[in-house]
N, C-alpha and C positions, 0 to 999 in steps of 0.2 A: 250982525257982523262980528261982535265980540264973541258970541256963542260959537260961530263957525270957526273963528281963529283958535279958540280954546280947544275945540274938537280936533282941529288939524294938529295942534301942538301935542295933544294927548296921543293922537295916532302916531306921530313921529317918535314920541317917547317910547311907545309900546312896540314899534317896529323892530328894533334890535332883538327884543325878547322873542318876537314871533319868528325871526330868522335864526335865533341862537339855538344851540344844542343843550343837551342835559349831561352834566358831568358828575359822576359819583367819585368822591375822593375818600380813600381809606388810608389815612396817614400813619406814620410811626411816631411814637412819643419822643420828647426831647428836642434837641436841636434839629433833628431830621424834619420836624414839622415847620420850623421857622422859615426856611426858604420855599418849601412847598406852599406855605401860606401866601407868599408873594405871587406865585403862579395862579393860585385860585382867585386872588384878588384881581389880577390882570384879566383872567378869563371872564370874570364877572363884568369887568369894565368893557369887555368886547361884546357883551350882550348874552352871555351863556348863563344858564341856571346851574348853580353849584349846590350839591348836597354833600356835606362832610359827615362821614359815619365814624363814630368813635365810641369807646366804652363810657359809661356815665361817671367813671372815676379817672381823671387824667391830671397830669402836672402842668402842661402847657397848652393843650388843645381846648380852647374855649369857644363858645358861640360868638359870632360877630355879624355885623349887618350886611355883609356881602355874600353870605352863604346861609343855606338852611342847615341847621345842626340837628342831626339825628343821633340818638344814643341807644345803646343796648345795655342790659344789666350786666354788671361786672361783679364776680364773686369775692370782692375784697372791699374793705372800707378805705377811705382816703389815707388814713394813718398807716394801715397795713401796706398799702401800695407804695407810699413814700418810703417806708422802712425797707421794703424788699428792693426797691430801685436804688435809692440813695445810700442805703446801708452798705451795699456792696461796693459802691464808688469810694466810700470813706476808707476801705481797706487798701486802696492804692497808696495811702500814706503810711501804712504800717510795715515796718521791717520785720521779716520773718525768715526762718530757715527754709531752704528750697523745698524740702519734702512737705512740710506743713503748708507752705504757700500753695503747692500744687493741689493737695487734697482740698484745701479751703476754696481754691479757685474752681475746682470741679463741682464742689457743692454749691457754690454761688451760681455757677453756670446752670446747674440743674434747676435751682430755684427760679432763676431768671427765665429759663425756657418754660418751666411749668406755669409761670405767671402769664406769659403771652399765649401759651397753648390754651390755657383756661379761658382767656379772652376770646380766642378764636372759636373754641367750642361754644361759648355763650352766643357768638354771632351766628355761626353756621347752623346751629340747632334751634335757632329762634324762627320757627316756621312762619309765624305771622309776618315778621320783618322780611324774611326772604321772599315771601309772596308779594309783599309791597314793592320790594326792589325789582322783582321780576316784571311786575305790571307797570313799572314807572318808565319803561322804554328808554333807559340811559343809552347815550351814544358812545360813551367811553368811560372806562374806570382808570383813574389816576391813583397809583398806589406805590408805596415803597416796599420792594420785595424782601428787604431784610426782615420784615414782618409778613411772611408769605400768605397770610390769611386773605388779603386782598386779591392775590394772584389766584388762589384756589376759588374764590367767589367769582372772579372774572371768567375762569374756565367753566365753572358750573353753569353760570347764567349765559355763557356764550356771548359775552360783551367784549369788544376790542379793548385791550389794556395798554396803557403807557406806564412804564416803570420809571420811577424817579429815585435815584440812589447815588451813593458814593462808590460802593463796591459790596460784594458778598464774600464772606470767608470761604476758603478752600477752593477758590476758582470756580465756584458754582455758576457765576455770571458768565464766565468764558464757555463753560459746557452748555449752558442754556442758550447762548447765542451762536454756538458752534464756531466761536472765534479761535483761530490759531493762538497758541499760548506757549511758545518755545521757552524752555527753562534756560536756554543758553544766554538769553539777553533780556528776558522779561522777569524782573525780580518778583518773588512771591510775597504776598501780604505778610506782614509782621517779621520779615527777615532783615529789614533795614539795609538791604543791599542796593547797589546801583545797577545800571544796565551794562556797566563794564566790570566784569567779574573775573577773578583769578580762577584757577582750576578748582581749588578747594572751596571757593565761594559757589562755584557752579554745582559742586557736589552737594553743598548745603542747600542750595536753591532747589535741587531736584528731590532731596530727601525730606526737607522740612514739611511739605504738604502732607506727607504720610503721617506725621505726628498729629496733624490737625484733623485728620479724618475722624478720629474718635470724638473730638470736640464737636465737629459738625454733625456727627451722628446724634449726639445728645441734643443738639439745638434744633435740628430740622426733621429728624425722623418722625416726631409726632404729627407734623403737618402732612407727611406722606400718608400716614394712617388715616388722618381726617379726610384727605382728598380721595383716598381709595374708597372709604366708606360712603362719601358723598356722591362720587361718580359711579359707584358700584362696579368698579374694576380696579385692578392693581395699577397704580401709577407712581412714578418717581417724582421727586421734587423738580428735577431737571425738565421732565416732560411738562409739568405744570407751568414752570417759568418760561418755557419755550413758546407759550401761547402769546407772549407779549408782542405787540405790533412794533413798538419803538421803545428803546431804552435811552433815557435821559441821564447821562452820567455827570455828577457834580465834580468834574475835573477837567483839566486841559493839559496840553503838553508843555506848559510853562512850569507847572508843579510836577506833573508826572513825566515818566520817561516815554519816549516814542515806542509804540507797539502796534501790532496789527489791529485793525478794527473791521467791523462788518457794516453793511449798508444801513441797518436799522439802529446803529449806535450813534448817538449825538452827544457832544460834549458841551456842557453849560457851566463850567467852572467859573466862579465869581458871580453867580446869579444873585447871591445875597448882598452884593455891593450896590445894587441898583438904586435903592431908595435912601439916598442921603439927604438929611434935612438940616435946617439951621439948628444950632444948639439951643437947648432950653436956657432960660435966663440964669438958673442956678449954676449950670456947667460953664456957661459963657463967663460968669464971674470968676470961677476957679481958673479958667484958662488965662483970662486977662491978668489975674493977680500973679501968674507964674513968672512974669517978666521975660527977660531975654533967655532964661534957661529953658523955658517951655515945660511940657508935661510928659509924663510916662503913664500909659494906660495899662492897667493890670486887671485881667479877668481870666479865670480858669474855666470859663464856659457856663452854659445855662444849668448844668447838672451839679456843679461844685460851687458852693457858696461859703463853706467853712472848712477849716483844716485843723489838725491837732495843734494844741496850744504851743507846744515846744517849737514846732515847725513855723507857726505863725510868728513867734517872737524872733526866730532867726531871720525870717523874711523882713520883718519890721525893722530889725537892726540894720540890714543891708540897705533898705530903702532910705533910711535916715542919713546915710553917708553920701548921698548924691544931692546936687543942688536943685534938681528938677522937682516940680510938684507932681506927686504920684496920686492918681485917682484909682483906688483899689475897690473893686466890687467884692464885698465881704460882709457876711451877716453873722459870723461867729462872734465869740467874746472878744472885746477890744484888747489887743495886746498891750500889756502894761508899759512896754518900752516904745510905743508908737511915737514917731517923731512928728514935729509940727508940719513938715512938708508932705505928710501922707494923709489923705482924706479917704475915710471909709464911706462907701455908699452901698445901698441895697441893690441898686440898679444903675446902669450907666448906658448911654447911647454910644455903644462901642464904635460903630462905623462912622458916626458923625464926629466923634472925638478924634479918631485916626485920620479923618479927612482934614482936620484943622492944621494950618501951617506950623503951629507950635508943637505938634506931636513929635517927640524925639525918639521914643522907643515904645515897644509893645511887649508886655510880658503875657504870654499865652500858653495854654495847655496843648497847643498845636492841633486842635480840631480843624477840620477842613474849612469851616465857616470863618474862624479866626484867621487862619493862614491866608485865605483869599482876601479878607479885608485888609490884612497887612500888605499883601501884594498890590491890591487895587489902589491903596492910598500911599504906597511907597514908604512904609515905616519899617525900619529894621527891628528884628525880634529877638527876645530872649525866651527860649522855649523850654517848658517843663512838661513833657509828655507824661501821661498817666496810664493810658491803656489803649487797646485797639490799634487803629491805624495812625494814632498820634505819633508813635515812635518813628514810623516811616516818613510821615510828613515833616517831622523835625529834622530827620537825617537829610532829607532832600533839600530843605532850605539851608541847612548848615553847609552842605557840600557845594551849594551855589554861592556861598559867601554872603548870604542875606541875613544871617542871624547866628546865635550861639545856643547850643542845646545843653541843658543841665539835667542830671539825674536828681529828681526831687527828693529821693530818699537819702542820697549821699551828700548833697550839696550843703555847703556852709554859708554863713553870711558873707564871708570873703569871696566865695565863688560867685554868688549873685552880684555882689558889688562890682567885681572885676568884669563880669559879663556885661552888666549895664554900661559901665564906663567904656568898654570896648565898642559896643554897637553905637553908642552916642558920639564918642570922640574920634573913632577911627573912620575916616571918610569912605573907606572902601565898602563898608557895610551899606551905607546910604547909596553909594553909586551902584552897587549890585542889585539892591532891591528896586531902585528906580529903573534899572535896565529890565528887570523882570516885569515891572509894572507897565513899561512901554510895550513890551512884547505881548503881554496879556491884553492890553487895550487895543492893539492893532488888529482889528477884526471888522468884517463887513456888517455885523449885526450884533446887538447886545444879547447876552445870554438869556435874559428874561423874555425878550421878543422871540428868540429862537425856540425856547421851550413852549411858548404859547402857540407859535406857528405849527409845531409838530403835533401838539395835542389837537389842534383844529384840523390838521391834515388827516389824522386818523379818523376824526369825526366825519369829515367830508367824504372820505373814501371808504368808510365802514371797515377800517383796518388797513393793513399794509402788507397783504400776502405776497406782493411782487418783490418785497425787500427780504423775504424769508429765504435763506439759502437752502438748496436741495440737500445739504448735508444732514438736515433734520430727518430726512427720510431714508438715510443709509444706515446699515448695520456698522458696527465698529470695524469689521474686517473689510467692508466695502469702502468705508471712509479712508482707511489707510491703504487701499488697493491691494490688500494681501491676497485676495482671490485672483487678481490680475497677475501679481508677481508670481503666485504659485502656478498659474496657468502657463506663463511665459517660461518659468523655470522648468516646468514639465516638458515643454516643447524643446528647450535647449538640451535637457538631459536625454530626451528621446533621440534628438539628432546626433548628439555625441555618442550615445549608445549604438545607434545604427551605423554611424561612420566607423566606430571601433570594431563592430562586428564584421562590417564589409572589409575593412583592412585586415582583420584577423583571418577572414576567409580567403582573401587574396593571397596573403602570406603563406597560408597552408597549401593553397593550390600551386603557388609558384615554387616555393622553397621545398615543399613536400615532394613534388615531382622530380626536381633535380636530385634530391637525396636518394630517391628510388632508382634513378638512372645510374648514379654513381655506384650504388650497391650492386646492381645487376652487371655493370662493367667489370667490377672487381671479381665477381664470381666466375666470369668467363675466362679471365686471365689465369685463374687457378686451374 
């Protein structure tokens, strides 16, 4: 009896795996991986087999018990990799003249692009690994297209792909989804514009992407060459990315402005807010000791843990002027003027702390993960954007009255102090962020469940070709109906020309005959 019961239990435990699918995950480094990790964990809980594929040198992507971790050789040591990635981020705190900053930024971009291109080469030209992946019969590839190597591999292996992303520079995501992107009211990335623009702002919005084309060429053209070599035909990055069955965007229309979307675009903003847990004993003690004033949570993201000493001392001075307890994620040298109310920690449970009733303010670099955790938990923000879409995120929250944005290079201790006192003491900031929080949470399904549903949907249906618009199969002149316009214009011109000729002929016949009659009459009278 016991043996039979044990066998039945074993069968029931194995059943989900028997029915589950196989998911290949090719993530992007940094904070991009953190929310994708939650999706892989939930997919595993639903009975699917997960394989995460990454280089053998990473910052945040590590093996865990809910997925199989496969690695491939990476042509850099851990020290070289950290220096190339984190070294460029440190430059965000350096004040330089515009020309020097431009050339250094271009050089950093080339180095960054070379780093990930080499990673892609190491993956795609590993014939043994590619053969193993091809024979593993994966049902879907889940990848972040900001690192297009996963998209290239999905197209090469002809496996349905689900993209997991915030956005892609230069509007490549719009092109690859064939989504309308009118510059009249859809602000371009990095412009910090809203959806209500003046004439000059619309001019800027139309011209700004042209300046980014060179940057995107540096970043993405190597992947086009790799894809062309692998597929043995000329392909563009847009064509490679258009292979995706579903796009999971880590955004929503509480943070972002309303814009057109396509049937295979799904919005899962706030997906990283799902797993809030009770505070560890250490942090619970810090919070309880803060008294009636509460706490301020301070983190500049997973990629920034130390800043220049002078700037750190300015920040420490400002933090010492407020009565709240400040929990600051910081691993650099301890500022000599650090006040008693400021506690430095190497790591902090950001979402859990923001969810505590005593959280009064959140100092953030305005990355999308941090912004959404602030929105989910209804905590007003002081924002110090450093690079990328962080400037846009900060501007959007500031215009909604949910926080104050500061220029990290120009701000003083007084600026930070005033910003903190404003968001803590001015009730309008709390009211505005709570309104955004209510709007964000008013939905029929949680973002994590929605993401898992669509991954499973693609697995069940072996892709989603019925969601793919026919626009992908049109040429540029067909898409804009220029051939139809030309045809109709030709007909109109032909009709106008014919009518004109007929009228001219009639006039000549009519008036020309009268003229001849008059002339002949005059000649007879003479």
